[in-house]
C-alpha positions, 0 to 999 in steps of 0.5 A: 401504059396510058399517059395524058397531059392537060394544059401543057406548057414549056415547063410543066403540065397542070394535070397528068393522068396515068392509068387511073391516077390523076396528078395535079401540079401545085395550084395557086390563086389566079390574078387579073391585071393589078388584082391581088387577093390578099387573104389566105382563106380567099386564095384557098377557096379559089384554088379549091375551085380550080382543083374541082374544075381540073378533077372534073375535066379528068372525070373524077372529083374530090371524093376520090382524093388520095393525097394533098400537100398544102404550102403556106407562105406563113404557117401562122395562116394555117387556121385561115386556110383550114377554114376554106379547106374544111368547108370544101373537103369531102369529110367522108373521104378526106385525103392524106394531107401534109401542110408546110410553110414554104417560100412560094414562087411570088409574094402574092401567092400565099397558098399553093395546093397539090393533089393526087386523086383516083379516077 
């Protein structure tokens, strides 16, 4: 049984690969000092770029996504999030997906996305 952990901290790993399955932790937008990306569409696009980078590091890509869970601080922003998602997702290989409203870890986070992919 092979397990690899990437970008591991005291609380969690950003990515875990078990056999041929890649599990990503929930990804949120990254902010510099004093910076805040206020729009859901912009945060979603940034998160999707982070997901691309992590999947590439594991030797896979978005065409191999199995599932995605999207957490929105406000479900009323569903359309804004979907605008970025639809521009990014591989429409020939879309994953199973759920989108829910949830209170996120900090008020600047408007979107969090967790995905699982095959290698």
